[in-house]
C-alpha positions as CSV (number, residue, x, y, z in Angstrom):
1,X,0.0,0.0,0.3
2,X,1.1,3.1,-0.9
3,X,2.5,6.1,2.0
4,X,1.8,9.5,2.1
5,X,4.3,12.4,3.1
6,X,2.7,15.7,4.3
7,X,4.0,18.9,4.9
8,X,2.6,21.8,6.9
9,X,3.3,25.3,5.3
10,X,1.0,27.8,5.6
11,X,-0.3,28.7,9.6
12,X,-3.6,28.0,10.6
13,X,-4.4,30.9,12.7
14,X,-7.2,32.3,11.5
15,X,-9.5,29.6,10.1
16,X,-12.0,27.2,12.0
17,X,-11.4,25.3,14.9
18,X,-11.8,22.1,13.4
19,X,-9.9,22.5,10.4
20,X,-6.6,23.2,13.1
21,X,-8.1,19.4,15.2
22,X,-7.5,18.0,11.4
23,X,-4.0,19.1,11.0
24,X,-3.3,17.9,14.8
25,X,-5.1,14.9,14.5
26,X,-2.6,13.6,11.1
27,X,-0.2,14.3,13.5
28,X,1.2,17.9,12.6
29,X,2.6,20.1,15.5
30,X,4.3,22.4,13.7
31,X,5.3,24.9,10.7
32,X,6.5,22.7,8.3
33,X,6.5,19.2,9.7
34,X,6.8,16.5,7.7
35,X,4.5,13.6,8.5
36,X,3.5,9.8,7.3
37,X,0.4,7.9,6.9
38,X,-0.4,4.9,5.1
39,X,-3.2,6.0,1.6
40,X,-6.3,5.8,3.6
41,X,-10.3,6.6,3.1
42,X,-10.2,8.4,6.3
43,X,-6.8,10.2,6.2
44,X,-7.3,11.8,2.3
45,X,-11.0,13.3,3.6
46,X,-8.7,14.8,6.4
47,X,-6.4,16.0,3.9
48,X,-9.3,17.1,0.9
49,X,-10.5,19.1,4.6
50,X,-6.7,21.1,4.6
51,X,-5.4,20.7,1.5
52,X,-4.9,24.4,1.2
53,X,-2.9,24.5,4.1
54,X,-0.7,21.4,3.6
55,X,1.3,20.0,0.8
56,X,0.9,16.4,0.3
57,X,2.9,13.3,-1.9
58,X,2.6,9.7,-2.7
59,X,5.2,7.9,-2.0
60,X,6.7,4.0,-2.7
61,X,7.5,1.7,0.0
62,X,10.4,0.3,-0.6
63,X,9.3,-3.6,-1.4
64,X,7.2,-3.1,-4.5
């Protein structure tokens, strides 16, 4: 299964509380922080909610 590399690139100041909580649930705590998650429907839904605050890219596993 593919993985996603997510980078927080824009501050959440001035955005609704639910978007700030979505960033926290993705594991992002600081600006320019990078996390990796599995490519699942729930993660993709969270990414679409905050896509104006983040950048993400698909990365391949080394075993494929």
